[in-house]
C-alpha positions in Angstrom: -21.5 -30.2 77.5 -21.1 -28.4 80.8 -23.4 -30.1 83.4 -22.6 -27.8 86.4 -21.2 -24.4 87.1 -17.8 -24.3 88.7 -17.1 -20.8 90.0 -13.9 -21.5 91.8 -12.0 -19.2 89.5 -13.9 -16.3 90.8 -12.4 -16.6 94.2 -9.1 -18.2 93.4 -6.6 -15.8 91.5 -5.8 -18.4 88.9 -4.0 -15.8 86.8 -1.1 -16.4 89.2 -1.2 -20.1 88.4 0.5 -22.0 85.6 -3.1 -23.0 84.5 -3.6 -19.7 82.7 -0.8 -20.4 80.2 -1.0 -24.3 80.1 -1.9 -25.9 76.8 -3.9 -28.5 78.6 -6.2 -26.1 80.5 -9.8 -25.8 79.4 -11.2 -22.3 80.1 -14.8 -23.4 79.7 -14.7 -26.0 82.4 -11.7 -24.8 84.5 -10.3 -28.3 84.3 -7.5 -30.0 82.3 -6.3 -33.5 81.2 -4.7 -34.3 84.5 -7.7 -33.0 86.6 -10.8 -33.5 84.4 -13.2 -33.1 87.3 -11.6 -30.3 89.4 -8.0 -28.9 89.5 -6.8 -28.7 93.2 -7.1 -25.2 94.7 -3.4 -24.9 95.4 -2.6 -25.4 91.7 -5.4 -23.3 90.4 -4.5 -20.5 92.9 -0.8 -20.6 92.0 0.6 -21.6 95.4 1.6 -25.0 94.0 3.3 -25.7 90.6 2.3 -28.7 88.4 5.7 -29.6 86.9 5.7 -33.2 88.3 3.0 -35.8 88.4 0.8 -35.3 91.6 -0.9 -38.1 93.5 -4.6 -38.2 92.5 -4.3 -36.8 89.0 -5.4 -38.7 85.9 -2.5 -39.9 83.7 0.9 -38.3 83.7 0.1 -35.0 82.0 1.9 -32.0 83.6 2.2 -28.3 82.9 3.2 -27.4 79.3 3.3 -23.8 78.2 0.9 -23.0 75.5 2.4 -22.1 72.1 2.1 -18.4 71.4 
């Protein structure tokens, strides 16, 4: 259940980020297993990669390409 609207994807070009092809990304909430509340802007905008564990994330989930 979505409890609030998160429109960050409207002003961040997330299609340049790994998020758009990550199997952990949730398109409905614009979150993932590593960042269940909010993905950092730098990752969501594509200016930072998430191929290592980042301080502040939940667990040790990192980018994994979604199966085609």
